[in-house]
C-alpha positions as CSV (number, residue, x, y, z in Angstrom):
1,X,55.3,28.4,34.2
2,X,56.0,29.0,30.2
3,X,55.7,32.3,28.0
4,X,51.8,31.2,26.9
5,X,50.7,30.6,30.8
6,X,52.4,34.0,32.3
7,X,50.3,35.9,29.3
8,X,46.6,34.2,30.2
9,X,47.2,34.9,34.0
10,X,48.2,37.8,33.3
11,X,44.9,38.4,30.4
12,X,42.9,36.8,33.3
13,X,44.3,39.2,36.1
14,X,43.0,42.4,34.2
15,X,39.7,41.1,33.3
16,X,39.3,40.3,37.4
17,X,40.5,44.0,38.1
18,X,37.9,45.2,35.4
19,X,35.6,42.7,37.1
20,X,36.0,44.2,40.4
21,X,35.8,48.2,38.8
22,X,32.5,46.7,37.5
23,X,31.2,45.7,41.1
24,X,32.3,48.4,42.3
25,X,30.5,51.0,39.8
26,X,27.4,48.8,40.3
27,X,27.8,48.8,44.3
28,X,28.4,52.9,44.3
29,X,25.5,53.0,42.2
30,X,23.6,50.7,44.5
31,X,23.9,53.5,47.5
32,X,22.8,55.7,45.5
33,X,26.5,57.9,45.0
34,X,25.0,60.6,41.8
35,X,27.8,59.9,39.7
36,X,27.9,56.5,39.7
37,X,24.3,56.5,39.1
38,X,24.5,58.9,36.4
39,X,27.3,57.0,34.9
40,X,25.1,53.3,35.0
41,X,22.2,55.5,33.6
42,X,24.4,55.9,30.4
43,X,25.6,52.4,30.0
44,X,22.2,51.1,30.9
45,X,19.8,53.6,28.8
46,X,18.3,56.4,30.9
47,X,17.2,56.4,35.2
48,X,14.7,53.9,34.3
49,X,16.7,51.5,32.9
50,X,16.7,47.3,33.6
51,X,20.0,48.3,35.6
52,X,18.5,50.6,38.0
53,X,15.4,47.7,38.1
54,X,17.7,45.6,39.2
55,X,19.8,47.2,41.8
56,X,16.6,48.9,43.6
57,X,15.0,45.0,43.6
58,X,15.1,43.0,47.0
59,X,17.2,40.7,45.1
60,X,19.9,42.6,44.9
61,X,21.3,42.3,48.3
62,X,22.2,38.9,50.9
63,X,21.9,39.3,54.4
64,X,21.7,42.9,54.3
65,X,24.9,43.4,51.9
66,X,24.9,44.3,48.7
67,X,25.8,41.7,46.2
68,X,28.1,44.2,44.4
69,X,29.7,44.6,47.5
70,X,30.1,40.5,47.7
71,X,31.6,40.8,43.6
72,X,33.7,43.3,44.2
73,X,35.3,41.3,47.4
74,X,35.0,38.2,45.1
75,X,37.1,39.7,42.6
76,X,39.4,41.2,44.5
77,X,40.8,37.7,45.9
78,X,40.7,36.8,42.7
79,X,43.0,39.0,41.1
80,X,45.2,38.8,44.1
81,X,46.1,35.0,43.6
82,X,46.3,35.8,40.2
83,X,49.2,38.5,40.9
84,X,50.8,36.3,43.2
85,X,50.6,33.7,40.4
86,X,52.9,35.6,38.6
87,X,55.5,36.2,40.7
88,X,57.8,32.9,39.9
89,X,57.9,29.3,38.4
90,X,57.6,28.0,41.5
91,X,55.2,25.6,42.6
92,X,53.1,27.4,44.9
93,X,52.6,29.6,41.7
94,X,50.2,26.6,39.9
95,X,48.7,25.8,42.8
96,X,47.0,29.6,43.1
97,X,46.6,29.9,39.8
98,X,44.6,26.1,40.0
99,X,43.0,27.9,43.4
100,X,41.6,31.0,40.7
101,X,40.2,28.5,38.4
102,X,38.0,26.9,40.4
103,X,37.0,30.1,42.5
104,X,35.6,30.9,38.8
105,X,34.4,28.0,37.9
106,X,32.0,28.3,41.5
107,X,32.0,31.8,40.8
108,X,30.0,31.0,37.3
109,X,27.5,28.6,38.8
110,X,26.4,31.8,41.0
111,X,26.1,33.7,38.0
112,X,24.4,31.9,36.4
113,X,22.2,31.6,39.6
114,X,21.5,35.7,39.6
115,X,20.8,35.6,35.7
116,X,18.2,33.2,36.7
117,X,16.5,35.4,39.5
118,X,16.7,38.3,37.1
119,X,14.7,36.4,34.4
120,X,12.3,35.0,36.6
121,X,12.0,37.0,39.6
122,X,13.1,40.6,38.6
123,X,11.9,39.9,34.9
124,X,14.8,42.6,34.1
125,X,18.2,42.3,33.0
126,X,21.3,44.3,34.0
127,X,23.8,44.8,31.3
128,X,26.6,45.7,33.9
129,X,26.1,43.0,35.7
130,X,26.3,40.4,33.1
131,X,29.4,42.1,32.0
132,X,30.6,40.6,34.8
133,X,29.6,37.4,34.4
134,X,31.2,37.2,31.0
135,X,35.0,38.5,32.3
136,X,34.6,36.2,34.8
137,X,33.8,33.5,32.2
138,X,36.5,35.0,29.9
139,X,38.6,34.6,33.0
140,X,38.1,30.4,33.5
141,X,38.0,29.8,29.7
142,X,42.2,31.6,30.0
143,X,43.1,29.5,33.1
144,X,41.4,26.1,32.3
145,X,45.3,25.0,31.7
146,X,46.0,25.4,35.4
147,X,43.7,22.6,36.3
148,X,46.8,21.0,36.5
149,X,47.8,22.4,39.4
150,X,45.6,21.4,41.2
151,X,47.4,17.8,41.5
152,X,49.8,20.2,43.1
153,X,48.0,21.5,45.8
154,X,48.0,18.9,48.5
155,X,52.2,18.3,48.0
156,X,51.7,22.3,48.2
157,X,50.1,22.8,51.6
158,X,52.8,20.0,52.7
159,X,55.6,22.4,51.9
160,X,56.9,25.6,54.1
161,X,57.0,28.1,51.2
162,X,53.7,26.8,49.8
163,X,51.7,27.1,53.2
164,X,53.0,31.0,53.5
165,X,52.1,31.7,49.9
166,X,48.4,29.8,50.7
167,X,48.3,31.5,53.9
168,X,49.1,35.2,52.4
169,X,46.7,35.0,50.2
170,X,43.7,34.4,52.2
171,X,45.2,36.9,54.6
172,X,45.5,39.1,51.7
173,X,41.9,38.1,50.5
174,X,40.3,38.4,54.2
175,X,42.0,42.2,54.6
176,X,40.5,43.0,50.8
177,X,36.7,41.8,52.0
178,X,37.4,43.7,55.1
179,X,38.1,47.3,53.4
180,X,35.2,46.3,51.2
181,X,32.8,46.0,53.7
182,X,34.6,49.1,55.5
183,X,33.5,51.3,52.4
184,X,30.8,49.8,52.5
185,X,29.6,50.8,55.3
186,X,30.9,54.3,54.9
187,X,28.6,53.9,51.7
188,X,25.4,53.2,53.7
189,X,26.5,56.6,56.3
190,X,26.2,58.2,53.2
191,X,23.0,57.1,51.9
192,X,21.6,57.8,55.2
193,X,22.8,60.8,55.4
194,X,21.7,61.8,51.8
195,X,17.8,60.4,53.0
196,X,17.9,62.5,56.0
197,X,17.9,65.5,53.2
198,X,16.1,63.8,51.1
199,X,13.4,66.4,50.8
200,X,15.3,68.9,50.3
201,X,17.1,72.1,52.5
202,X,14.9,75.0,53.0
203,X,14.9,78.3,51.1
204,X,18.2,80.2,51.5
205,X,17.3,83.3,52.9
206,X,19.5,86.7,51.7
207,X,19.5,89.7,54.0
208,X,20.1,92.9,51.9
209,X,23.6,93.8,52.1
210,X,24.0,96.7,54.4
211,X,25.6,100.0,53.3
212,X,29.1,100.4,53.9
213,X,29.8,102.6,56.4
214,X,33.1,105.4,54.4
215,X,31.0,104.2,51.2
216,X,30.2,108.1,50.4
217,X,26.4,108.2,49.3
218,X,25.9,109.7,45.3
219,X,24.4,112.7,45.0
220,X,20.9,113.4,43.8
221,X,20.3,112.3,40.6
222,X,23.1,110.3,40.0
223,X,23.9,106.7,38.4
224,X,25.0,104.2,41.3
225,X,28.6,103.9,41.0
226,X,28.2,100.0,39.7
227,X,25.8,101.6,37.3
228,X,28.5,104.3,36.4
229,X,31.2,101.7,36.2
230,X,29.4,99.1,33.7
231,X,29.2,99.4,30.5
232,X,25.6,98.9,28.8
233,X,24.7,95.7,28.3
234,X,24.9,93.8,25.1
235,X,21.7,93.2,23.3
236,X,20.9,89.1,21.7
237,X,22.2,90.4,18.1
238,X,26.0,91.3,19.9
239,X,28.3,88.9,19.9
240,X,29.1,90.1,23.4
241,X,26.3,89.0,24.9
242,X,26.0,85.1,23.3
243,X,29.8,85.1,24.9
244,X,29.0,86.9,28.1
245,X,25.8,84.2,28.2
246,X,28.0,81.1,27.2
247,X,30.9,82.3,30.3
248,X,27.5,82.1,32.5
249,X,25.8,78.3,31.1
250,X,30.0,77.2,31.9
251,X,30.1,78.6,35.3
252,X,26.9,77.2,36.4
253,X,28.1,74.1,35.2
254,X,31.5,74.2,36.5
255,X,30.1,74.4,40.2
256,X,28.2,72.1,41.6
257,X,26.2,74.4,44.2
258,X,24.8,76.8,41.3
259,X,24.2,73.4,39.3
260,X,21.6,72.4,41.7
261,X,20.5,76.0,42.0
262,X,19.5,75.9,38.1
263,X,17.4,73.0,38.4
264,X,16.1,73.7,41.8
265,X,15.0,76.9,39.9
266,X,13.7,75.0,36.8
267,X,11.9,72.1,38.9
268,X,9.7,74.8,40.9
269,X,9.3,77.3,38.0
270,X,7.9,74.3,36.0
271,X,5.5,73.3,39.8
272,X,4.4,76.9,39.4
273,X,2.8,76.4,36.0
274,X,1.5,73.0,36.6
275,X,-2.4,73.1,36.4
276,X,-3.9,71.3,39.4
277,X,-5.6,68.4,39.8
278,X,-8.6,67.2,41.7
279,X,-7.6,64.3,43.6
280,X,-9.9,62.0,45.6
281,X,-9.2,61.7,49.8
282,X,-11.9,60.1,50.6
283,X,-10.9,57.7,52.6
284,X,-7.2,58.1,52.1
285,X,-5.2,57.5,55.0
286,X,-3.5,60.5,56.2
287,X,-0.7,61.5,58.9
288,X,-0.2,65.2,60.1
289,X,-3.7,67.6,60.5
290,X,-6.5,67.2,58.2
291,X,-7.0,70.8,58.6
292,X,-3.2,71.7,57.1
293,X,-3.4,74.3,54.2
294,X,-0.4,72.2,52.5
295,X,-2.0,68.9,51.1
296,X,0.5,66.1,49.5
297,X,-0.3,63.0,47.9
298,X,2.1,60.3,47.9
299,X,1.7,57.8,45.4
300,X,3.8,54.8,46.7
301,X,4.5,51.0,46.3
302,X,5.8,49.1,49.5
303,X,8.1,46.8,47.6
304,X,10.1,50.3,45.9
305,X,13.0,51.3,47.9
306,X,12.7,54.9,47.1
307,X,9.3,54.6,48.8
308,X,10.5,53.4,51.8
309,X,13.2,56.0,52.2
310,X,10.1,59.1,51.4
311,X,8.4,56.9,53.9
312,X,10.9,57.3,56.5
313,X,11.9,61.1,55.7
314,X,8.1,62.3,55.4
315,X,7.8,61.0,59.3
316,X,10.4,62.7,60.6
317,X,9.1,66.1,58.5
318,X,5.3,66.1,59.4
319,X,5.7,66.2,63.3
320,X,8.1,68.8,62.9
321,X,6.4,70.9,60.2
322,X,4.1,72.7,62.7
323,X,0.6,71.8,61.6
324,X,1.2,73.1,58.2
325,X,1.6,70.0,56.4
326,X,-0.9,66.9,55.8
327,X,-0.2,63.8,54.1
328,X,-2.5,61.3,52.4
329,X,-1.1,57.8,51.1
330,X,-2.3,56.3,47.6
331,X,-1.6,52.6,46.8
332,X,0.2,52.4,43.2
333,X,1.6,49.1,42.7
334,X,4.0,48.6,39.9
335,X,2.6,44.6,39.8
336,X,0.9,43.8,36.4
337,X,-2.2,41.7,38.3
338,X,-3.4,44.8,39.6
339,X,-2.2,47.4,37.8
340,X,-2.8,47.3,34.1
341,X,-0.8,50.1,32.4
342,X,1.9,47.3,33.4
343,X,3.0,44.8,31.0
344,X,5.2,43.3,33.3
345,X,5.5,43.6,37.0
346,X,8.6,45.4,38.7
347,X,7.9,44.4,41.7
348,X,6.1,41.3,41.9
349,X,4.1,40.6,45.5
350,X,3.0,44.6,45.6
351,X,-0.7,44.0,44.8
352,X,-0.8,41.9,48.1
353,X,0.6,44.5,49.9
354,X,-1.5,47.5,48.4
355,X,-4.7,45.3,49.3
356,X,-3.5,44.9,52.5
357,X,-3.2,48.4,53.1
358,X,-6.6,48.9,52.0
359,X,-7.8,46.3,54.4
360,X,-5.8,48.0,57.6
361,X,-7.4,51.6,56.9
362,X,-10.7,50.0,57.2
363,X,-9.4,48.8,60.4
364,X,-8.1,52.0,61.6
365,X,-4.4,50.4,61.6
366,X,-3.3,51.8,58.4
367,X,0.0,53.8,60.1
368,X,1.2,50.6,61.5
369,X,0.6,48.1,58.6
370,X,2.4,50.5,56.5
371,X,5.3,51.0,58.7
372,X,5.7,46.9,59.9
373,X,5.7,46.3,56.0
374,X,8.1,49.1,54.5
375,X,10.4,48.0,57.6
376,X,10.5,44.5,56.2
377,X,13.1,43.2,54.0
378,X,10.4,41.0,51.0
379,X,10.6,39.1,48.1
380,X,7.9,38.1,45.8
381,X,5.3,38.5,48.9
382,X,2.2,36.4,48.9
383,X,-1.3,37.0,50.7
384,X,0.6,34.5,54.0
385,X,3.4,37.3,54.2
386,X,0.5,40.0,53.8
387,X,-1.6,38.0,56.9
388,X,1.3,37.6,58.8
389,X,2.3,41.0,58.7
390,X,-0.9,42.9,59.6
391,X,-1.1,40.5,62.7
392,X,2.2,41.4,63.9
393,X,1.4,44.8,63.0
394,X,-1.7,44.2,65.8
395,X,-4.4,44.6,62.5
396,X,-7.9,41.5,63.0
397,X,-6.3,38.9,60.9
398,X,-9.8,37.1,60.2
399,X,-11.3,40.6,59.6
400,X,-8.3,41.3,57.3
401,X,-8.3,38.0,55.6
402,X,-12.5,38.7,54.6
403,X,-11.5,41.8,53.9
404,X,-9.1,40.5,51.4
405,X,-11.7,38.3,49.7
406,X,-14.0,41.2,49.6
407,X,-14.3,42.6,46.0
408,X,-15.1,45.9,47.2
409,X,-11.2,45.8,49.1
410,X,-9.8,45.4,45.5
411,X,-12.5,48.0,43.9
412,X,-11.1,50.6,46.4
413,X,-7.4,49.8,45.2
414,X,-8.3,49.8,41.3
415,X,-10.0,53.2,41.7
416,X,-6.3,54.5,43.5
417,X,-4.6,53.2,40.8
418,X,-6.6,53.9,37.4
419,X,-6.7,57.5,39.1
420,X,-2.8,57.4,39.2
421,X,-2.8,56.4,35.6
422,X,-5.2,58.7,34.4
423,X,-3.2,61.6,36.1
424,X,0.0,60.0,33.8
425,X,1.5,58.9,37.4
426,X,4.5,56.4,35.5
427,X,7.0,55.6,38.7
428,X,7.0,55.4,42.5
429,X,7.0,57.5,44.7
430,X,5.3,60.6,42.6
431,X,4.2,63.3,44.9
432,X,1.6,65.9,44.3
433,X,1.4,69.4,46.9
434,X,-1.4,70.6,46.3
435,X,-2.8,68.8,44.1
436,X,0.3,70.0,41.7
437,X,2.9,67.5,40.8
438,X,5.9,67.4,42.4
439,X,8.8,67.7,39.7
440,X,12.1,66.6,42.1
441,X,12.1,65.3,45.5
442,X,14.4,67.9,46.7
443,X,12.1,70.7,46.5
444,X,9.6,68.9,49.1
445,X,10.8,71.5,51.6
446,X,11.0,74.5,49.5
447,X,7.5,74.1,48.2
448,X,5.8,72.9,51.8
449,X,7.3,76.5,52.7
450,X,6.0,78.4,49.8
451,X,2.8,77.4,50.1
452,X,2.2,77.2,53.9
453,X,3.6,81.1,53.4
454,X,0.7,81.9,50.9
455,X,-1.5,80.8,53.5
456,X,-0.2,83.3,56.1
457,X,2.3,80.6,58.0
458,X,5.4,81.9,59.5
459,X,8.7,80.4,57.6
460,X,10.0,77.4,58.3
461,X,12.9,77.3,61.0
462,X,15.8,74.7,60.8
463,X,15.1,71.5,63.4
C-alpha cells in the first residue's frame, strides 16, 4: 500500500469515525438524553426542528432498533476494517480496504432510500442524518482505487493469514455491534426511567429548622445573630449588589438541581398568571372521576411518541391521585388533511386515527381503542388500519365503518381541532390544567397537588 493509498485510507477512517460520532449523537437524541437533544437542537435550529421530526417519526427505528444505532455499528465496523488495512502492506490489507469499499457502496444505497423516506413519508430533512450520508459518500470516493483488492479477495481467503485477518475483523465488528446493542439497551432503560418521572416529582416540603439546644436565645429587642453579623444588603445602584446577583446566577447555572428549580419556579409562575380558557368538555372521553377538582385536558396525536409517553404516565398517575384528577382527551392530529392550520403533515395518517377515536367514543370504547393504537407501531395508517385496530380493541366494526363515513363524526373532530387552534395549540402533547396551559410537563404533579390543595385535599403522598 503506497503513501497516497495510506493517506486515502487514513482520511476515509477519519470520515467513518466522524460519521460514527454523529450517529452516536443521534442515538442519544433518539432516547431523549438532555445534552444530546440540546446539541441537536442547536445544530438543526430549535426544539421543533426537522431533525426532531425525523427522530420522533415512526420511521426512525427498524424492528425496534433505532436507525441511529444501526448506523453507529455500521460505521464502527468500517472504521475497524480500515484500521486493520493500515497495519501493513500484505495482501489481506488490500482485501480489507476493498471490503470497506463494498460496504460503503451498500451503505450509500441505504442512505438514498432513507433520504427518500424523509422526502416522501416524513416531509422533513434531518441535517445530521444527511451529514452522515455525505461523510460516507466522501469515504467511498476516497476508497475507489481499493477496488483492485476485490480481485485479491479469493486468494486472501485461501491463505491462513488472510482468513485470520478477515476473521479478526468479523469478530471485532460483531463485538462492536454487541457493544452498540448493549448501549442501546442501557439508553432505553434510562429513557423508561425518565418516562416514569415524566410528570415531575412531588413538591418538596422543607420543615422549619429546630432551634439549637445549645445556642443562647437573643435578648428581647436584640437583632438575630445572623442579622447582626451580616452587612446591610447592597442596593441596585451599588456595584456589590450586581456582583452578588452575578454570583447567584452563576451558582444556579453551575448546579443542575438549582437550574431545574429555577425553570420549575418560572414555569409555575407563568401558569399562575395564565388566564384560563373555556374548554368544551361535552362528549369528551375522560379517565378519572368526573367530579375531581383538577380537570386536565390533553390535546394529543396518536402518532406522536411524546403523546404515547404521556398516555402511559397519566394511566399510572390517575389511579394514584386519590380522586383529585380527571383527564380529558382531545384530538389534535398534526396531519394536514383535517388540520387546516398545517401546510404539511408531520404525522401522516393521524387524521384517520383521530376520526376512529371519535367513533370509538360513540361506542363507549374509547379507552380500549386509545390503548390499542398507542401500543401499536404505525406508519402512515389508512382507514383499513383504523378498522383493524378497532376490531382488535373490541369495537363493532360495522358500526365503526358507518361512523367513519358519518359527516357528524367529521364535524366533531373538526370542532376539537378548531378549538385547539383558537387556543394557539401548535404541538403535541399540549396540556391544560383547570383551563390554564401547562408550560412544562415536568411540573404536572406539582401543579395538580397545588390545585387540589386549594380545594381542600391533603398533599399528595409518594406512592
